[in-house]
Every structure is written in structure tokens, then in C-alpha cells.
N, C-alpha and C positions, 0 to 999 in steps of 0.2 A: 440249122434247123432252126432256130429260134426266129430270124426275119421272115422264112416261110411260115412260120405258126403264126405271127403277128399277120403277115401280109394277107393268110386264109382266114383268120379271125375277123378281119375288117371287111372281105368279101363276105362272111357268111352275113357279118351283121347288117352291110346294104343291102343286100339281097331278102332280106330276112328269111333265110332258109332254116326251116322248121322250127320258125315262127321267132326265131331271137331278137329280129326286130320289131317285134309286138314287144316282147320282155321288156326290151331296153329301146324305148325309142327315141330318146337323145341319141344313145351311142351310135345308134344306127342312122341317124341323120348326119353324125360327126365323120361316120364312115363312108355316106355317100360322098359327103362333101371331099374328102380325103382322094376318093375315087376318081371326082369330077377334075379335080384339083391337077391331079398326076398322070391321071392316063386320058384325058382329053375327055372321059365318056365312063359309059359306065360295064366296059371289061373285066372281065373279072376270070384271067388265067388260070389260077391254083384251081378255083372251084371246076370247072371248063376241065383240065387232067384231071384232079383227082374221081372228080365224079363221070367224065364221059372221057376215058382217054383213047389216046390215038390209038385207031385197029396194029399200028405199024411199032407200037411200042408191046414188045414180049412182056407176058407176066415175071417173068425170070430176069429181067432186064431192069422192071422195077426190083423186084425183090433184093437186089443188088445195092439200094439205095438204104434201104431198111439199117434201122440199128442192129450193132451186133446181138447177141442173143445174150451174154453180160450184162450189157449197159443197159437190157429193158427193164422197165420198172411197171 
């Protein structure tokens, strides 16, 4: 979970989603460099998955990946 959160955060900064890149321009540039270096481009798989989920994945299947109710804060 922590790894996915970190990767998603890098993608959000690199794309300036919701203005985060403008608020933290140095971090956004660093995030873009990380994505370029590691993926050969600006592909953002986690943002694509969460913002535009594939139609073949049911919401019930995604719900099974959520933390149990007793672990949510």
C-alpha cells in the first residue's frame, strides 16, 4: 500500500493534477525526472487506473482491495 501511495503521489506531482505541481514546482520537476528515467516516458498507470478504471474491472473486485473496516482511520 505504501509503495502504491508513493508512486501515485509521484504521478500526481508530475502531472500537476489539481494544481499540486504549481504548488510544489521543484518536487514536480523531480517527479517528472523520476517517471522519465524509470518508465521511458510520462506514462502514469496508477492515475489512469484510479481516475479512468477499465470497464472490465467491477467495483466489487476493487472493493476487495480496500483495507478492512477495523484498519481504516
